[in-house]
LUMMILUM-816636 format. One record per residue (C-alpha): x, y, z. Coordinates in steps of 0.2 Angstrom, whole numbers. Layout:
<rs>
<r><px>X</px><py>Y</py><pz>Z</pz></r>
...
</rs>
This chain:
<rs>
<r><px>472</px><py>-487</py><pz>-307</pz></r>
<r><px>488</px><py>-496</py><pz>-314</pz></r>
<r><px>498</px><py>-479</py><pz>-308</pz></r>
<r><px>491</px><py>-481</py><pz>-291</pz></r>
<r><px>494</px><py>-499</py><pz>-289</pz></r>
<r><px>512</px><py>-495</py><pz>-295</pz></r>
<r><px>514</px><py>-480</py><pz>-284</pz></r>
<r><px>511</px><py>-489</py><pz>-267</pz></r>
<r><px>525</px><py>-502</py><pz>-273</pz></r>
<r><px>539</px><py>-489</py><pz>-272</pz></r>
<r><px>547</px><py>-481</py><pz>-258</pz></r>
<r><px>546</px><py>-464</py><pz>-262</pz></r>
<r><px>527</px><py>-460</py><pz>-259</pz></r>
<r><px>529</px><py>-470</py><pz>-242</pz></r>
<r><px>543</px><py>-459</py><pz>-237</pz></r>
<r><px>534</px><py>-443</py><pz>-243</pz></r>
<r><px>519</px><py>-448</py><pz>-233</pz></r>
<r><px>530</px><py>-450</py><pz>-217</pz></r>
<r><px>540</px><py>-434</py><pz>-221</pz></r>
<r><px>523</px><py>-424</py><pz>-223</pz></r>
<r><px>517</px><py>-430</py><pz>-205</pz></r>
<r><px>534</px><py>-427</py><pz>-198</pz></r>
<r><px>533</px><py>-409</py><pz>-204</pz></r>
<r><px>516</px><py>-408</py><pz>-195</pz></r>
<r><px>523</px><py>-415</py><pz>-178</pz></r>
<r><px>537</px><py>-403</py><pz>-179</pz></r>
<r><px>526</px><py>-390</py><pz>-181</pz></r>
<r><px>515</px><py>-395</py><pz>-166</pz></r>
<r><px>532</px><py>-395</py><pz>-157</pz></r>
<r><px>535</px><py>-378</py><pz>-162</pz></r>
<r><px>518</px><py>-371</py><pz>-156</pz></r>
<r><px>521</px><py>-380</py><pz>-139</pz></r>
<r><px>539</px><py>-376</py><pz>-136</pz></r>
<r><px>543</px><py>-359</py><pz>-146</pz></r>
<r><px>526</px><py>-351</py><pz>-145</pz></r>
<r><px>521</px><py>-359</py><pz>-128</pz></r>
<r><px>504</px><py>-364</py><pz>-133</pz></r>
<r><px>499</px><py>-377</py><pz>-121</pz></r>
<r><px>493</px><py>-394</py><pz>-129</pz></r>
<r><px>477</px><py>-401</py><pz>-122</pz></r>
<r><px>472</px><py>-420</py><pz>-120</pz></r>
<r><px>465</px><py>-420</py><pz>-138</pz></r>
<r><px>480</px><py>-413</py><pz>-145</pz></r>
<r><px>490</px><py>-427</py><pz>-137</pz></r>
<r><px>479</px><py>-439</py><pz>-145</pz></r>
<r><px>479</px><py>-431</py><pz>-162</pz></r>
<r><px>498</px><py>-429</py><pz>-160</pz></r>
<r><px>498</px><py>-448</py><pz>-158</pz></r>
<r><px>487</px><py>-451</py><pz>-173</pz></r>
<r><px>499</px><py>-441</py><pz>-183</pz></r>
<r><px>514</px><py>-452</py><pz>-177</pz></r>
<r><px>504</px><py>-467</py><pz>-183</pz></r>
<r><px>505</px><py>-459</py><pz>-201</pz></r>
<r><px>524</px><py>-456</py><pz>-199</pz></r>
<r><px>525</px><py>-475</py><pz>-193</pz></r>
<r><px>514</px><py>-480</py><pz>-208</pz></r>
<r><px>525</px><py>-472</py><pz>-220</pz></r>
<r><px>541</px><py>-479</py><pz>-213</pz></r>
<r><px>532</px><py>-497</py><pz>-212</pz></r>
<r><px>527</px><py>-495</py><pz>-231</pz></r>
<r><px>544</px><py>-489</py><pz>-236</pz></r>
<r><px>554</px><py>-505</py><pz>-228</pz></r>
<r><px>549</px><py>-516</py><pz>-243</pz></r>
<r><px>534</px><py>-509</py><pz>-252</pz></r>
<r><px>535</px><py>-521</py><pz>-267</pz></r>
<r><px>531</px><py>-534</py><pz>-252</pz></r>
<r><px>513</px><py>-538</py><pz>-251</pz></r>
<r><px>513</px><py>-540</py><pz>-232</pz></r>
<r><px>523</px><py>-524</py><pz>-229</pz></r>
<r><px>513</px><py>-514</py><pz>-241</pz></r>
<r><px>496</px><py>-520</py><pz>-234</pz></r>
<r><px>502</px><py>-518</py><pz>-216</pz></r>
<r><px>506</px><py>-500</py><pz>-221</pz></r>
<r><px>488</px><py>-498</py><pz>-227</pz></r>
<r><px>481</px><py>-505</py><pz>-212</pz></r>
<r><px>490</px><py>-492</py><pz>-200</pz></r>
<r><px>487</px><py>-478</py><pz>-212</pz></r>
<r><px>468</px><py>-481</py><pz>-213</pz></r>
<r><px>468</px><py>-484</py><pz>-194</pz></r>
<r><px>479</px><py>-468</py><pz>-191</pz></r>
<r><px>470</px><py>-457</py><pz>-204</pz></r>
<r><px>452</px><py>-461</py><pz>-198</pz></r>
<r><px>456</px><py>-461</py><pz>-180</pz></r>
<r><px>465</px><py>-444</py><pz>-181</pz></r>
<r><px>449</px><py>-436</py><pz>-191</pz></r>
<r><px>437</px><py>-443</py><pz>-178</pz></r>
<r><px>448</px><py>-435</py><pz>-164</pz></r>
<r><px>450</px><py>-418</py><pz>-173</pz></r>
<r><px>431</px><py>-417</py><pz>-176</pz></r>
<r><px>427</px><py>-421</py><pz>-157</pz></r>
<r><px>440</px><py>-407</py><pz>-153</pz></r>
<r><px>432</px><py>-395</py><pz>-164</pz></r>
<r><px>416</px><py>-399</py><pz>-157</pz></r>
<r><px>423</px><py>-395</py><pz>-139</pz></r>
<r><px>429</px><py>-378</py><pz>-146</pz></r>
<r><px>413</px><py>-374</py><pz>-156</pz></r>
<r><px>401</px><py>-380</py><pz>-142</pz></r>
<r><px>410</px><py>-376</py><pz>-125</pz></r>
<r><px>399</px><py>-384</py><pz>-111</pz></r>
<r><px>404</px><py>-387</py><pz>-92</pz></r>
<r><px>396</px><py>-404</py><pz>-94</pz></r>
<r><px>405</px><py>-409</py><pz>-110</pz></r>
<r><px>423</px><py>-407</py><pz>-107</pz></r>
<r><px>439</px><py>-417</py><pz>-112</pz></r>
<r><px>450</px><py>-426</py><pz>-98</pz></r>
<r><px>463</px><py>-417</py><pz>-90</pz></r>
<r><px>474</px><py>-433</py><pz>-89</pz></r>
<r><px>477</px><py>-443</py><pz>-105</pz></r>
<r><px>469</px><py>-460</py><pz>-105</pz></r>
<r><px>485</px><py>-471</py><pz>-109</pz></r>
<r><px>486</px><py>-490</py><pz>-105</pz></r>
<r><px>493</px><py>-491</py><pz>-87</pz></r>
<r><px>507</px><py>-501</py><pz>-93</pz></r>
<r><px>512</px><py>-487</py><pz>-105</pz></r>
<r><px>510</px><py>-469</py><pz>-96</pz></r>
<r><px>518</px><py>-460</py><pz>-110</pz></r>
<r><px>513</px><py>-442</py><pz>-101</pz></r>
<r><px>524</px><py>-448</py><pz>-87</pz></r>
<r><px>538</px><py>-456</py><pz>-98</pz></r>
<r><px>540</px><py>-441</py><pz>-110</pz></r>
<r><px>531</px><py>-427</py><pz>-102</pz></r>
<r><px>536</px><py>-413</py><pz>-114</pz></r>
<r><px>529</px><py>-423</py><pz>-128</pz></r>
<r><px>514</px><py>-430</py><pz>-121</pz></r>
<r><px>508</px><py>-420</py><pz>-105</pz></r>
<r><px>493</px><py>-410</py><pz>-107</pz></r>
<r><px>492</px><py>-393</py><pz>-99</pz></r>
<r><px>479</px><py>-384</py><pz>-110</pz></r>
<r><px>460</px><py>-384</py><pz>-111</pz></r>
<r><px>452</px><py>-392</py><pz>-126</pz></r>
<r><px>438</px><py>-378</py><pz>-127</pz></r>
<r><px>451</px><py>-364</py><pz>-128</pz></r>
<r><px>455</px><py>-357</py><pz>-146</pz></r>
<r><px>473</px><py>-351</py><pz>-143</pz></r>
<r><px>478</px><py>-350</py><pz>-161</pz></r>
<r><px>469</px><py>-346</py><pz>-178</pz></r>
<r><px>476</px><py>-346</py><pz>-196</pz></r>
<r><px>464</px><py>-339</py><pz>-210</pz></r>
<r><px>450</px><py>-339</py><pz>-197</pz></r>
<r><px>452</px><py>-358</py><pz>-193</pz></r>
<r><px>458</px><py>-365</py><pz>-177</pz></r>
<r><px>471</px><py>-379</py><pz>-175</pz></r>
<r><px>459</px><py>-394</py><pz>-173</pz></r>
<r><px>450</px><py>-387</py><pz>-189</pz></r>
<r><px>466</px><py>-387</py><pz>-198</pz></r>
<r><px>469</px><py>-405</py><pz>-192</pz></r>
<r><px>452</px><py>-409</py><pz>-198</pz></r>
<r><px>458</px><py>-403</py><pz>-216</pz></r>
<r><px>475</px><py>-413</py><pz>-214</pz></r>
<r><px>467</px><py>-429</py><pz>-209</pz></r>
<r><px>454</px><py>-428</py><pz>-220</pz></r>
<r><px>468</px><py>-426</py><pz>-235</pz></r>
<r><px>477</px><py>-441</py><pz>-227</pz></r>
<r><px>461</px><py>-451</py><pz>-227</pz></r>
<r><px>455</px><py>-447</py><pz>-246</pz></r>
<r><px>473</px><py>-451</py><pz>-252</pz></r>
<r><px>472</px><py>-467</py><pz>-243</pz></r>
<r><px>455</px><py>-473</py><pz>-251</pz></r>
<r><px>461</px><py>-467</py><pz>-268</pz></r>
<r><px>478</px><py>-477</py><pz>-266</pz></r>
<r><px>469</px><py>-492</py><pz>-257</pz></r>
<r><px>457</px><py>-493</py><pz>-273</pz></r>
<r><px>471</px><py>-492</py><pz>-285</pz></r>
<r><px>477</px><py>-509</py><pz>-277</pz></r>
<r><px>461</px><py>-517</py><pz>-282</pz></r>
<r><px>464</px><py>-512</py><pz>-301</pz></r>
<r><px>470</px><py>-523</py><pz>-314</pz></r>
<r><px>488</px><py>-526</py><pz>-314</pz></r>
<r><px>499</px><py>-525</py><pz>-331</pz></r>
<r><px>505</px><py>-542</py><pz>-335</pz></r>
<r><px>520</px><py>-547</py><pz>-345</pz></r>
<r><px>527</px><py>-532</py><pz>-352</pz></r>
</rs>
């Protein structure tokens, strides 16, 4: 537990967290712009959750030994990881149980004051259908792989968070 406590107080693990999510974002952009796979609304929402993981790592890396910065990082991390997992599970449900009555939106539900799909359409404008399975690897679709990714982020979050409540070594 002491190791986990110290781990969250150093910059490297936070940067590794941001880097891993950044690599997944680059992969999504590769699929969209190079392989020409059209993202759906759920893909866009999952992309934003992954950006939350990137932001988490960057916030945590600012000053990880400072209590407020570290805990802001934990709040962002938990929110992004669990929200992303929920979105990915919902997306998998759209794919595994397609129905004309149970579909995702065609236009993202962004706040009126922040229409990201209009400001940055190459990144946030959905053009695909949530129920379509357009890519698979080892028999799993992209949303199923995102369930794996967000589950890993969530489990690591819970383990590192639990380490914050362990006994701290005093006065070496």
